[in-house]
C-alpha positions, 0 to 999 in steps of 0.5 A: 177643917181646922176650926174644931181646934180653935177655941176663940173667934176674933169676934169673941176676943173683941167682945170679951168683957172682964169683971172689974174688982176694986183694984181693976180687972181680975188678974186670974180671969185675964190670965186664963183668957190670955192663956186661951188666946195663946193656945189658939195662936200656937194652934194657928202657927201649927196649922200654918206650918202644916199648910205651908209644907203641904203647899210646897209639896204640891208645888213640887208635884205640879212642877214634876207633872208639868215636866212629865207633860212637856216630855210627853209632848216632845215624845209625841212630836218625835213619834209623829215625825218618825211615822211621817218619815217612815210613811214617806220612806215606804212610799218612796221605796214602793215607787222606786220598786215599781220603776225598777220592775218596769225597767227590768220587765219592760212593762208599761202599766 
């Protein structure tokens, strides 16, 4: 995803050979190489910062979704309990009505 922004691989850094002058390595060549490395590190920090922000946002979203799920489960339980109570209440009312009809009308079915 971010590989096209990174110029050097760790292996390329490890295998880099500088030409030796009479006084040692060519300073300009070393400086140019170090500039590329510095650019890569700056890009790494930008990428890491971006990914950390994305991760934090995703974690907040996960926590929010988990809370919504908990609330939904509680609401389902409440709805189940209310429907069970309503069924029992309706059944109880029908039994009482039946008993009342028997007493009022004197029928034994």
